[in-house]
Backbone as CSV, one residue per row, in Angstrom:
resi,resn,N_x,N_y,N_z,CA_x,CA_y,CA_z,C_x,C_y,C_z
1,MET,1.098,-1.040,0.331,0.063,0.019,0.096,0.993,1.114,-0.205
2,THR,0.792,2.301,-1.159,1.523,3.104,-1.048,0.916,4.561,-1.026
3,ASP,0.006,4.705,0.153,-1.167,5.792,-0.285,-0.312,6.695,0.910
4,PHE,0.874,7.215,0.494,1.938,7.989,1.143,3.092,8.708,0.205
5,THR,3.401,10.098,1.072,3.920,10.759,-0.173,5.641,10.836,0.013
6,LEU,6.479,11.160,-0.169,7.757,11.548,-0.085,8.235,12.459,-0.294
7,ARG,8.837,13.489,0.238,9.483,14.591,-0.211,10.746,14.751,0.842
8,ARG,11.861,16.002,-0.118,12.544,16.334,1.110,12.048,17.392,2.403
9,ALA,12.898,16.981,3.195,12.253,17.898,4.703,12.916,19.599,4.548
10,ALA,11.984,20.283,4.862,11.945,21.741,4.837,12.169,22.401,6.268
11,PHE,13.133,22.667,6.714,13.294,23.402,8.555,12.334,23.377,9.244
12,ALA,11.014,23.987,8.336,9.647,24.501,9.188,9.114,22.789,9.138
13,ASP,9.853,21.911,8.767,9.497,20.379,9.312,9.905,19.638,10.616
14,MET,10.682,20.620,10.869,11.948,19.592,12.012,10.507,19.750,13.720
15,PRO,9.729,20.261,13.691,8.994,20.112,14.838,7.989,18.935,14.866
16,SER,7.537,18.185,13.999,6.941,17.412,13.380,7.656,15.850,13.334
17,VAL,8.896,15.993,12.811,9.758,15.072,12.707,10.300,15.016,14.286
18,ALA,10.554,15.760,15.355,11.177,15.258,16.630,9.909,14.598,17.412
19,ARG,8.870,15.343,16.665,7.478,14.649,17.623,7.131,13.407,17.095
20,LEU,7.426,12.626,15.998,7.385,11.625,15.261,8.537,10.887,15.824
21,HIS,9.893,11.166,16.331,11.353,10.525,16.825,10.671,10.181,18.091
22,ARG,10.131,10.579,18.981,9.650,10.681,20.524,8.437,9.823,20.623
23,HIS,7.791,10.010,19.461,6.393,9.065,19.666,6.894,7.546,19.660
24,VAL,7.786,7.329,18.036,8.624,5.882,18.255,9.149,4.985,19.094
25,ARG,9.938,6.200,19.411,10.600,5.388,20.932,9.661,5.575,21.821
26,GLU,9.104,6.045,22.083,8.234,5.673,23.068,7.100,4.378,23.293
27,ILE,6.797,3.953,21.534,5.983,3.278,21.857,6.757,1.659,20.982
28,CYS,7.839,1.866,20.239,8.428,0.909,19.774,9.949,0.504,20.269
29,LEU,10.422,1.471,21.431,11.179,1.362,22.139,11.309,2.062,23.654
30,PRO,10.299,0.726,24.244,9.511,1.276,25.593,10.985,0.909,26.804
31,TYR,11.947,-0.096,26.707,13.084,-0.328,27.444,14.197,0.812,27.393
32,LEU,13.991,2.067,26.622,15.042,2.701,26.633,14.985,3.912,27.381
33,PRO,15.804,4.623,28.033,15.377,5.937,29.326,14.827,7.085,28.344
34,ASP,14.233,7.606,29.118,13.706,9.020,28.398,14.679,9.888,29.236
35,LEU,15.994,10.057,28.044,16.899,10.940,28.764,16.862,12.789,28.545
36,HIS,15.502,13.191,27.396,15.656,14.310,27.007,13.933,14.786,26.768
37,THR,13.995,16.217,27.263,12.666,16.776,27.395,12.348,17.015,25.893
38,PRO,10.989,17.020,25.581,10.519,17.386,24.313,11.160,18.627,23.798
39,GLU,11.583,19.901,24.349,12.112,20.628,23.963,13.962,20.783,23.539
40,GLU,14.253,19.534,24.246,15.771,19.015,23.923,15.668,18.395,22.910
41,ASP,14.857,17.529,22.655,14.934,16.579,21.506,14.461,17.599,19.803
42,LEU,13.516,19.123,20.392,13.981,19.894,19.286,15.238,20.487,18.954
43,ALA,15.786,21.009,20.492,16.899,21.755,20.263,18.153,20.192,19.162
44,PHE,18.200,19.427,19.515,19.100,18.443,19.174,18.573,17.950,17.794
45,PHE,17.435,18.155,16.757,17.444,18.251,15.591,17.663,19.227,14.824
46,GLN,17.728,20.503,15.595,17.607,21.781,14.743,19.675,21.721,14.564
47,ARG,20.080,21.737,15.837,21.300,21.782,15.843,22.544,20.305,15.258
48,HIS,21.851,19.445,15.284,22.779,18.300,14.648,21.972,17.593,13.368
49,VAL,20.519,17.357,13.492,20.284,16.554,12.130,19.932,17.512,10.995
50,PHE,18.988,18.343,11.568,18.721,19.510,10.009,20.205,20.188,9.928
51,ALA,21.176,20.498,10.642,22.312,21.138,9.914,22.927,20.391,9.444
52,SER,23.186,18.587,9.481,24.001,18.269,9.311,23.595,17.280,7.803
53,CYS,22.111,16.734,7.698,21.665,15.555,7.333,21.161,16.006,6.090
54,THR,20.431,14.847,5.066,19.717,14.934,3.918,18.281,14.587,4.793
55,ILE,17.084,15.421,5.139,16.305,14.510,5.477,14.960,14.363,4.592
56,TRP,14.433,12.991,4.539,13.301,12.626,3.591,12.164,12.402,4.322
57,LEU,11.061,12.962,4.204,9.957,12.633,4.579,8.575,11.275,4.345
58,GLY,8.165,10.618,4.893,6.775,10.387,4.368,5.965,10.955,5.315
59,GLU,4.782,11.117,4.490,3.732,12.129,4.614,2.111,11.184,4.234
60,ALA,0.952,11.567,4.940,-0.015,11.402,4.435,-1.034,12.095,5.170
61,GLU,-1.918,12.510,4.130,-2.989,13.424,4.458,-2.472,14.732,5.765
62,GLY,-1.606,15.660,5.385,-0.407,16.242,5.866,0.007,16.022,7.324
63,GLN,0.282,15.178,7.669,0.871,14.082,8.831,2.469,13.241,8.301
64,THR,3.101,13.964,9.093,4.544,13.229,9.202,4.043,12.108,9.746
65,ILE,4.783,10.699,8.810,4.488,9.398,9.425,5.318,9.003,9.129
66,GLY,6.967,8.994,8.559,8.010,8.240,9.020,9.300,9.556,8.403
67,PHE,10.300,9.595,8.979,11.420,9.931,8.157,12.962,9.154,8.246
68,ALA,13.527,9.707,7.390,15.023,9.130,6.746,16.285,10.634,7.051
69,ALA,17.219,10.189,7.902,18.457,11.341,8.011,19.507,10.737,7.501
70,SER,20.014,10.846,6.649,21.014,10.740,6.109,22.386,11.978,5.921
71,ARG,23.361,11.141,5.669,24.648,12.085,5.437,25.709,11.366,4.779
72,SER,26.746,11.438,4.951,27.753,10.939,3.461,28.196,9.806,4.694
73,GLY,27.739,8.707,4.183,27.875,7.072,4.690,27.566,6.914,5.883
74,TRP,26.140,7.916,6.169,26.151,7.239,7.246,24.541,7.633,7.381
75,LEU,23.086,6.283,7.560,22.097,6.456,7.779,21.715,7.009,9.459
76,ASP,21.277,7.978,10.351,21.533,8.495,11.443,20.579,7.943,11.786
77,HIS,19.202,8.516,11.252,17.588,7.980,11.862,17.266,7.481,10.691
78,LEU,15.934,6.467,11.279,14.661,6.124,10.353,14.284,5.696,11.013
79,TYR,12.522,6.235,11.403,11.789,6.275,11.972,10.169,6.168,11.191
80,VAL,9.606,5.237,11.429,8.305,5.288,10.925,7.030,4.826,11.885
81,ASP,6.294,5.934,11.634,4.683,5.721,13.009,4.401,4.187,12.795
82,PRO,4.294,3.900,14.006,3.755,2.020,14.225,2.913,1.956,13.489
83,ALA,1.580,2.861,12.967,0.424,2.391,12.493,1.252,2.324,11.217
84,TRP,2.244,2.995,10.761,2.637,2.815,8.955,3.515,1.527,9.136
85,HIS,3.956,0.823,9.815,4.697,-0.318,9.692,4.174,-1.498,8.703
86,GLY,5.068,-1.954,7.983,4.745,-2.746,6.635,3.895,-2.458,5.826
87,ARG,3.895,-1.150,5.300,2.923,-0.448,4.285,4.416,0.107,3.153
88,GLY,5.420,0.119,3.381,6.673,0.288,2.011,7.370,1.913,3.162
89,VAL,6.457,2.326,3.576,7.037,3.623,4.282,8.695,3.784,4.100
90,GLY,8.909,2.741,5.470,10.373,2.540,5.932,11.495,2.099,4.686
91,GLN,10.913,1.318,3.735,11.699,0.448,2.709,11.783,2.093,1.303
92,THR,10.333,3.067,1.057,10.926,4.608,0.559,11.547,5.120,1.290
93,LEU,11.784,5.140,2.664,13.209,6.415,2.654,14.193,5.899,3.116
94,LEU,13.892,4.789,3.033,15.678,4.046,3.080,16.045,4.238,1.467
95,THR,15.520,3.817,0.818,15.968,3.858,-0.340,16.314,5.302,-1.263
96,ALA,15.705,6.613,-0.345,15.597,7.474,-0.523,16.822,8.279,0.071
97,GLY,17.403,7.525,1.604,18.269,8.026,2.151,20.037,7.280,1.016
98,LYS,19.705,6.376,0.603,20.673,5.094,-0.130,20.965,6.103,-1.260
99,GLU,20.443,6.843,-1.785,20.949,7.573,-3.055,22.084,8.234,-3.030
100,GLY,22.951,8.082,-4.347,24.165,8.502,-4.164,25.192,7.983,-3.218
101,GLN,24.713,6.953,-2.202,25.733,6.653,-1.685,26.197,5.282,-2.241
102,SER,27.553,5.102,-1.781,28.250,3.731,-2.163,28.329,2.907,-0.828
103,GLU,28.114,3.404,-0.032,28.464,2.580,1.207,27.134,3.192,2.366
104,LEU,27.100,2.968,3.293,26.102,3.517,4.132,25.618,2.516,5.418
105,ASP,26.358,2.939,6.511,26.443,2.682,7.733,25.600,3.166,8.756
106,LEU,24.646,2.188,10.114,24.018,2.739,10.871,24.337,1.978,12.222
107,TRP,23.393,2.342,13.037,23.444,1.689,14.398,22.233,1.288,14.794
108,THR,21.888,0.588,15.319,20.261,0.098,16.024,20.827,-0.595,17.436
109,PHE,19.769,-0.652,17.894,19.613,-1.357,19.629,19.404,-3.108,19.191
110,GLN,20.561,-3.793,19.734,20.454,-5.103,19.709,19.035,-5.393,20.123
111,ARG,18.385,-4.792,20.716,17.012,-5.177,21.212,16.140,-5.002,20.417
112,ASN,16.200,-4.012,19.467,15.470,-3.679,18.313,15.142,-4.816,17.429
113,ALA,14.315,-6.126,17.375,14.741,-7.300,16.458,14.274,-6.824,15.040
114,GLN,13.089,-5.973,15.725,12.012,-5.518,14.126,13.341,-4.772,12.973
115,ALA,13.638,-4.014,13.802,14.524,-3.205,13.148,15.617,-3.839,12.051
116,ARG,16.665,-4.225,13.462,17.471,-5.527,12.488,17.120,-6.375,11.525
117,ARG,15.582,-7.220,11.548,15.064,-7.734,10.501,15.006,-6.762,9.624
118,PHE,14.515,-5.564,9.359,14.053,-4.676,8.043,15.796,-4.528,7.892
119,TYR,16.288,-3.997,7.888,17.825,-3.746,7.545,18.893,-4.529,6.914
120,GLU,18.528,-5.820,7.602,19.023,-7.517,6.760,18.077,-7.793,5.837
121,ARG,16.862,-7.611,5.245,15.621,-7.935,4.315,16.609,-7.151,3.445
122,GLN,17.099,-5.195,3.984,17.765,-4.556,2.756,19.140,-4.746,2.605
123,GLY,19.672,-5.848,3.174,20.983,-5.590,2.203,22.347,-5.041,3.615
124,PHE,21.640,-4.856,4.489,22.675,-4.473,5.399,23.111,-5.505,6.398
125,VAL,24.448,-5.500,6.823,25.837,-6.712,7.284,25.844,-6.661,8.287
126,LEU,25.874,-7.238,9.306,26.210,-7.068,10.708,27.554,-6.485,10.859
127,ILE,28.031,-5.456,11.675,29.466,-5.085,11.181,30.158,-5.594,12.942
128,ALA,29.671,-5.113,13.909,29.974,-5.509,15.040,28.617,-5.459,15.853
129,LEU,28.902,-6.029,17.331,28.180,-5.399,18.755,28.881,-4.818,19.622
130,THR,28.153,-4.038,20.465,28.356,-3.316,21.200,27.781,-3.803,22.818
131,ASP,28.504,-3.089,23.702,27.906,-3.721,24.842,27.210,-2.217,25.552
132,GLY,27.253,-1.237,24.443,26.290,0.200,24.786,27.183,1.404,25.720
133,ALA,28.376,1.113,26.075,29.060,2.051,26.725,29.548,3.260,25.542
134,GLY,29.085,3.068,24.117,29.538,4.539,23.757,27.931,5.254,22.878
135,ASN,26.875,5.068,23.855,25.738,5.838,23.191,25.474,6.318,25.164
136,GLU,24.311,7.228,24.737,23.800,7.691,25.933,22.985,6.946,26.620
137,GLU,22.161,6.026,26.104,21.705,5.151,26.616,21.769,3.792,27.293
138,ARG,23.249,4.143,27.171,23.762,2.487,27.836,23.275,1.558,27.105
139,GLU,22.794,1.484,26.012,22.046,-0.038,25.580,22.661,-0.464,24.654
140,PRO,23.251,-1.684,24.687,23.957,-2.799,23.554,23.301,-2.515,22.105
141,ASP,24.119,-2.212,21.158,23.783,-1.597,20.147,24.652,-2.339,19.022
142,ALA,24.263,-2.211,17.376,24.611,-3.214,16.771,24.899,-2.240,15.328
143,HIS,26.382,-2.329,14.842,26.404,-2.143,13.699,26.458,-2.161,12.562
144,TYR,25.619,-1.547,11.470,25.278,-2.514,10.292,26.078,-1.690,9.139
145,ARG,26.294,-2.287,7.805,26.594,-1.657,6.713,25.804,-2.582,5.611
146,TRP,25.791,-1.471,4.615,25.094,-1.544,3.391,26.130,-0.868,2.010
147,MET,26.650,-1.797,1.109,27.729,-1.869,0.169,26.997,-1.764,-1.173
148,ALA,26.922,-0.505,-2.108,25.807,-0.495,-3.037,26.754,-1.894,-4.506
149,GLY,25.423,-2.647,-4.988,26.048,-3.725,-5.681,26.110,-5.149,-5.404
150,GLN,26.279,-4.850,-3.402,26.116,-6.210,-2.624,25.210,-7.163,-2.869
151,SER,25.901,-8.163,-3.016,24.112,-9.153,-3.323,23.737,-9.311,-1.632
152,LEU,22.218,-10.036,-1.795,22.038,-9.897,-0.700,22.361,-11.545,0.218
153,GLU,22.979,-12.331,-0.846,22.950,-13.634,-0.444,24.662,-13.944,-0.186
154,ALA,25.599,-12.714,-0.535,27.098,-12.583,0.486,26.926,-12.913,1.726
């Protein structure tokens, strides 16, 4: 089902992106500590994400339902509203984030089995597992990499 649109984000989209980020984390990653206020989330997206990444939005009926933020060689964020899981939003956003990239790395939490399965289906390969000491949540994470032209059977 593809009853959504894809477009590049503008600075004015930042509040809806920050809200969606918080919503998805609360619903899909309830084991993560809530380390920041909504205002701090917004400041993070302003200073870091919108300042350094290309951001693609999935929208439906005027609402942000997903976003992907990528920069050279990295997919920093890919979040989809749980109500839209399994409807092609994540794959469409990921395809946009891969555009012009020969290699793309990302981090996801080890416990996020749904995301790990998704990335593996999209051709990402596990590079390393960590104990979480390098992230602010202190949650064990997984480093994945995709390379253009890499066979899914490799």
